[in-house]
C-alpha positions as CSV (number, residue, x, y, z in Angstrom):
1,V,-45.3,-163.4,339.9
2,S,-45.8,-167.4,339.9
3,F,-46.8,-168.6,336.4
4,P,-47.7,-172.3,335.5
5,A,-46.5,-173.5,332.2
6,P,-46.4,-171.8,329.1
7,V,-49.9,-171.2,327.5
8,P,-50.2,-173.5,324.2
9,R,-49.6,-172.1,320.4
10,T,-53.3,-171.9,319.6
11,G,-53.8,-167.9,319.5
12,S,-55.9,-168.1,322.1
13,D,-55.9,-165.8,325.1
14,T,-58.8,-166.8,327.2
15,G,-58.9,-168.9,330.1
16,S,-60.7,-170.6,333.0
17,T,-58.3,-170.4,336.2
18,R,-60.3,-168.1,338.6
19,M,-58.8,-165.0,339.7
20,A,-57.8,-163.6,343.0
21,A,-60.3,-161.7,345.0
22,P,-60.8,-158.3,344.2
23,P,-60.2,-155.3,346.6
24,T,-63.0,-154.1,348.7
25,T,-61.8,-150.5,348.7
26,P,-60.8,-148.5,345.4
27,F,-57.7,-147.2,345.1
28,F,-58.7,-143.7,344.3
29,M,-61.2,-142.5,346.8
30,G,-60.8,-138.7,347.5
31,Q,-62.3,-135.4,346.4
32,G,-65.4,-135.6,344.4
33,A,-66.4,-139.3,345.3
34,E,-70.2,-137.2,345.3
35,L,-70.2,-138.1,341.8
36,F,-70.3,-141.9,342.1
37,M,-73.3,-141.9,344.6
38,D,-75.9,-143.7,342.3
39,I,-73.3,-146.3,341.4
40,P,-73.9,-149.9,343.5
41,S,-71.8,-150.4,346.1
42,M,-68.5,-153.0,345.6
43,P,-68.3,-156.7,345.9
44,N,-68.3,-158.0,349.6
45,R,-66.0,-160.6,349.4
46,G,-64.1,-160.1,353.2
47,T,-60.5,-159.5,350.9
48,A,-58.0,-156.9,352.4
49,P,-57.0,-154.4,349.7
50,L,-54.5,-155.1,347.1
51,N,-51.7,-153.0,348.8
52,V,-49.0,-154.6,347.1
53,H,-45.3,-153.3,346.7
54,P,-43.4,-154.1,343.9
55,H,-40.3,-155.3,346.4
56,S,-42.8,-158.5,347.0
57,I,-43.0,-159.8,343.5
58,P,-39.9,-162.4,343.1
59,S,-36.8,-161.6,341.0
60,H,-36.4,-163.5,337.6
61,A,-33.1,-164.9,339.0
62,N,-34.8,-168.4,340.1
63,H,-36.1,-168.7,336.6
64,V,-36.2,-172.4,335.2
65,P,-34.9,-172.4,331.4
66,H,-38.4,-173.3,329.1
67,A,-36.1,-176.8,328.0
68,T,-35.6,-177.9,331.5
69,R,-38.5,-176.7,332.9
70,D,-41.4,-180.1,334.0
71,K,-44.6,-178.6,332.9
72,N,-45.9,-178.9,337.2
73,T,-42.9,-176.2,337.5
74,P,-44.2,-172.5,338.4
75,Q,-42.5,-169.8,336.5
76,S,-40.8,-166.8,338.3
77,F,-42.2,-163.3,336.4
78,P,-39.0,-160.8,336.3
79,S,-39.6,-158.2,338.8
80,F,-40.8,-154.2,337.8
81,A,-39.0,-151.5,339.0
82,S,-39.4,-150.6,342.4
83,S,-41.5,-147.7,343.4
84,S,-43.4,-147.4,346.3
85,P,-47.2,-147.5,345.4
86,A,-48.0,-145.7,349.1
87,G,-51.9,-144.6,348.4
88,A,-52.6,-146.1,345.2
89,F,-55.3,-148.0,346.5
90,T,-56.8,-146.5,349.1
91,S,-57.2,-142.7,350.7
92,P,-58.1,-141.3,354.1
93,A,-61.3,-140.5,352.7
94,T,-62.4,-144.0,351.7
95,S,-63.6,-145.2,355.0
96,S,-66.3,-142.0,355.3
97,I,-67.4,-142.7,351.6
98,I,-68.1,-146.2,351.2
99,P,-70.9,-146.6,353.6
100,L,-72.6,-143.9,351.0
101,I,-72.2,-145.8,348.1
102,Q,-73.5,-149.5,350.2
103,K,-76.8,-149.4,348.6
104,S,-77.0,-153.4,346.5
105,L,-75.2,-155.5,345.4
106,T,-73.5,-156.6,348.9
107,M,-75.2,-160.2,349.1
108,P,-73.0,-163.0,347.2
109,D,-76.1,-164.4,345.5
110,A,-77.0,-160.8,343.9
111,S,-73.3,-160.6,342.3
112,A,-73.9,-163.8,341.3
113,R,-77.4,-162.8,339.7
114,K,-75.6,-159.9,338.1
115,R,-73.2,-161.8,336.6
116,S,-75.6,-164.2,335.2
117,E,-77.4,-161.4,333.4
118,L,-74.1,-161.3,331.1
119,V,-74.9,-164.6,329.4
120,E,-77.6,-164.0,326.3
121,S,-79.6,-166.2,325.0
122,P,-79.7,-166.0,321.2
123,A,-82.9,-164.5,321.3
124,T,-82.0,-161.8,323.2
125,R,-78.8,-161.1,321.1
126,L,-81.3,-160.9,317.9
127,K,-83.7,-158.7,320.1
128,F,-80.8,-156.2,320.5
129,K,-79.5,-156.4,317.1
130,D,-82.9,-155.2,315.8
131,F,-82.9,-152.3,318.5
132,F,-79.5,-151.5,317.4
133,R,-80.4,-151.3,313.7
134,R,-83.5,-148.9,314.5
135,F,-81.7,-147.3,316.9
136,R,-79.0,-146.1,314.4
137,Q,-82.0,-145.1,312.0
138,E,-83.3,-142.9,314.4
139,E,-80.2,-140.8,315.3
140,K,-79.8,-140.2,311.8
141,E,-82.9,-138.2,312.6
142,S,-82.4,-136.6,315.6
143,F,-80.6,-136.9,319.2
144,Q,-84.1,-136.3,320.9
145,A,-86.1,-138.6,318.8
146,A,-83.3,-141.5,319.2
147,K,-83.5,-140.9,322.7
148,K,-87.4,-141.4,322.8
149,F,-87.0,-144.4,320.9
150,G,-84.6,-145.8,323.3
151,T,-86.7,-145.1,326.3
152,E,-89.8,-146.8,324.6
153,C,-87.4,-149.7,324.0
154,L,-86.7,-150.2,327.8
155,D,-90.3,-151.4,328.1
156,L,-90.1,-154.1,325.1
157,L,-86.4,-155.6,325.6
158,P,-85.4,-158.0,328.6
159,D,-84.4,-156.4,331.9
160,K,-80.9,-158.0,331.6
161,I,-80.0,-155.9,328.4
162,H,-81.1,-152.6,329.3
163,W,-77.9,-151.8,330.7
164,R,-77.0,-152.1,326.8
165,V,-79.4,-149.5,325.6
166,Y,-78.4,-146.9,327.8
167,L,-74.6,-147.3,326.4
168,E,-75.6,-146.8,323.2
169,M,-77.3,-143.7,324.1
170,A,-74.5,-142.8,326.4
171,D,-72.4,-143.4,323.3
172,L,-74.8,-141.5,321.1
173,A,-74.7,-138.3,324.1
174,K,-71.0,-138.3,324.0
175,R,-70.9,-137.8,320.1
176,E,-73.2,-135.3,320.2
177,N,-71.0,-133.6,322.8
178,R,-73.8,-133.6,325.4
179,I,-71.6,-134.3,328.3
180,H,-73.8,-133.9,331.2
181,E,-76.4,-136.2,329.6
182,A,-73.9,-139.0,329.0
183,R,-72.8,-139.0,332.5
184,K,-76.0,-139.3,333.6
185,Q,-76.5,-142.5,331.0
186,Y,-73.1,-144.4,331.9
187,K,-74.2,-144.4,335.6
188,R,-77.3,-145.8,334.6
189,V,-74.9,-148.6,332.7
190,T,-72.8,-149.2,336.1
191,R,-75.6,-148.9,338.0
192,L,-77.6,-152.0,336.3
193,Q,-74.7,-153.8,335.3
194,P,-71.2,-153.2,336.9
195,Y,-69.6,-156.7,336.0
196,A,-69.8,-155.0,332.3
197,A,-66.4,-154.0,331.7
198,Q,-67.3,-152.2,329.0
199,G,-69.5,-149.4,330.4
200,W,-66.4,-148.5,333.0
201,V,-64.0,-148.4,330.2
202,E,-66.1,-146.3,328.2
203,W,-67.0,-144.0,330.7
204,A,-63.6,-143.5,331.8
205,K,-62.5,-142.6,328.3
206,M,-64.8,-139.6,327.9
207,E,-64.0,-138.5,331.1
208,E,-60.1,-138.3,330.2
209,E,-60.9,-136.7,326.5
210,C,-62.5,-134.0,328.7
211,G,-59.8,-133.8,330.9
212,E,-61.2,-134.7,333.9
213,F,-58.5,-136.8,335.6
214,I,-59.9,-137.2,338.7
215,R,-63.3,-138.2,337.9
216,C,-61.5,-141.0,335.1
217,Q,-59.5,-142.2,338.4
218,K,-62.3,-142.8,340.4
219,I,-64.3,-144.6,337.4
220,L,-61.8,-146.8,336.8
221,S,-61.2,-147.9,340.7
222,L,-64.7,-148.6,340.9
223,G,-64.6,-150.5,337.3
224,L,-61.6,-152.8,338.8
225,A,-63.3,-153.8,342.3
226,Y,-65.8,-155.1,340.0
227,C,-63.8,-156.5,337.4
228,P,-60.2,-156.8,338.8
229,F,-58.3,-158.5,335.9
230,N,-59.9,-156.7,333.0
231,E,-57.2,-156.5,330.7
232,N,-59.1,-152.8,329.2
233,L,-59.6,-151.3,332.2
234,L,-56.0,-152.6,333.8
235,V,-53.9,-151.3,330.8
236,K,-56.3,-148.2,330.9
237,G,-55.5,-147.2,334.4
238,I,-51.8,-147.8,333.7
239,R,-51.3,-145.6,330.8
240,L,-53.3,-142.7,332.5
241,H,-51.2,-143.0,335.7
242,E,-48.2,-143.4,333.7
243,R,-49.3,-139.8,331.6
244,L,-50.1,-138.4,335.3
245,N,-46.0,-139.7,335.9
246,N,-47.4,-141.5,339.1
247,L,-45.7,-144.7,338.0
248,G,-45.7,-146.1,341.7
249,A,-49.4,-146.6,341.6
250,A,-49.3,-148.2,337.8
251,R,-46.5,-150.8,338.8
252,A,-49.2,-151.5,341.8
253,L,-51.7,-152.4,339.1
254,L,-49.1,-154.9,337.6
255,A,-48.5,-156.4,340.9
256,R,-52.4,-157.7,340.7
257,F,-50.6,-160.4,338.3
258,R,-48.3,-162.2,340.9
259,N,-51.2,-165.1,341.3
260,V,-52.6,-165.2,337.7
261,T,-51.9,-167.4,335.0
262,I,-49.8,-166.3,332.3
263,D,-52.8,-166.7,329.9
264,K,-54.6,-164.3,331.6
265,A,-51.9,-161.8,332.3
266,W,-49.6,-161.6,329.3
267,K,-51.2,-159.0,327.3
268,A,-50.8,-156.7,330.8
269,M,-47.4,-157.7,331.1
270,L,-46.9,-156.3,327.6
271,E,-47.7,-152.8,328.7
272,G,-45.7,-153.1,331.7
273,A,-42.3,-154.0,329.2
274,Q,-43.5,-150.9,327.2
275,L,-44.1,-148.6,330.6
276,E,-40.4,-149.8,332.0
277,S,-39.0,-149.0,328.6
278,R,-40.5,-145.4,328.1
279,S,-39.5,-145.2,332.2
280,G,-35.6,-146.0,330.7
281,N,-35.4,-149.0,332.7
282,V,-33.8,-151.1,330.0
283,D,-32.6,-154.4,331.5
284,I,-36.3,-154.8,333.3
285,A,-37.9,-154.1,330.0
286,R,-35.4,-156.6,328.2
287,S,-36.0,-159.3,330.9
288,I,-39.8,-159.1,330.5
289,F,-40.0,-158.9,326.6
290,K,-37.5,-162.1,326.7
291,F,-40.1,-163.4,329.0
292,L,-43.2,-162.8,326.8
293,I,-41.3,-163.9,323.9
294,R,-40.2,-167.4,325.6
295,N,-43.6,-168.1,326.6
296,V,-46.2,-166.3,324.4
297,P,-44.1,-167.0,321.1
298,W,-47.1,-167.0,318.8
299,Y,-48.3,-163.4,319.5
300,G,-46.9,-161.2,316.9
301,P,-47.0,-157.7,318.3
302,I,-44.6,-158.9,321.2
303,Y,-41.7,-159.1,318.7
304,L,-42.7,-156.0,317.3
305,E,-42.7,-154.4,320.5
306,A,-39.5,-156.1,321.5
307,C,-37.9,-154.7,318.5
308,R,-38.9,-151.2,318.3
309,F,-37.4,-151.0,322.0
310,E,-34.0,-152.7,320.5
311,E,-33.9,-150.0,317.9
312,K,-34.4,-147.1,320.3
313,C,-31.5,-148.2,322.3
314,E,-29.4,-149.1,318.8
315,E,-29.2,-152.8,319.8
316,Y,-29.8,-153.7,316.2
317,E,-28.2,-157.3,316.2
318,R,-30.6,-157.9,318.9
319,A,-33.6,-155.9,317.2
320,I,-32.5,-158.2,313.7
321,T,-32.7,-161.4,316.2
322,I,-36.1,-160.8,317.2
323,V,-37.4,-160.0,313.9
324,E,-35.9,-163.7,312.2
325,K,-37.5,-165.5,315.3
326,G,-40.9,-164.2,315.1
327,L,-40.8,-165.0,311.7
328,H,-39.8,-168.4,312.4
329,E,-42.2,-168.8,315.3
């Protein structure tokens, strides 16, 4: 994964670099796809699926030392352990399922319009804040009262924030253990605003808590089709694959960052270092931690995780050195 010069020590992890296009097909589309018949189609950008093999990631052997590297010289990220991700992004059932969910958002102008709806004016935010306060009051009375209040408010609130209303109703249904009702609300959320990663993350989290791992995989797949570099979705997907002992698919997700700048990728790379550490790939994990410490020196948890890693390896001198460097930074 090639990166430009390190990000300045501002404490911000945001950036404006345009990302590579997302895949046009999800990586988990098999049994049970009828659950997503009401979800809008994935953005059509004319790109091929990201079937990336970890061997395609350059080795860190060509890395230029930080002190001698020109700011325009690209960096080379240390490669993850090799493991075939075959089937991680596509399946034979994909081609037969995609036509069934091609309902909306296939035109570029529709996608741009949906993305623009994520930007809310101060007046809109104030209206939702007032709704949220009153909704919390209603839910203390009963679930039905809160649901009725939320439904009535849909006629009073702007259309662009209806997905947030449904998200609150889904969260309430989940807390009330009304899983079927929560699923209905989450489907509405993702249908109205598929570019809001929060809806996909919360829905996937609920399905994982219920032990519905197949549902969770499909939800994360569709969410990553709309939000291909959202850190919360990627970290959730990596951890789920690791839990299911599917390390190849987890590394394939990390391979998405081969063309992404470090200010957008370092959080997912930290998760990748922890993945390799838990998998017993000591040298690879150590090289990733070194890379992160060198290029993101202002983020304290990197030093903490690197220190814990060295402690587990019984490399106490290395751990002390990392702690001292972190305190100095």
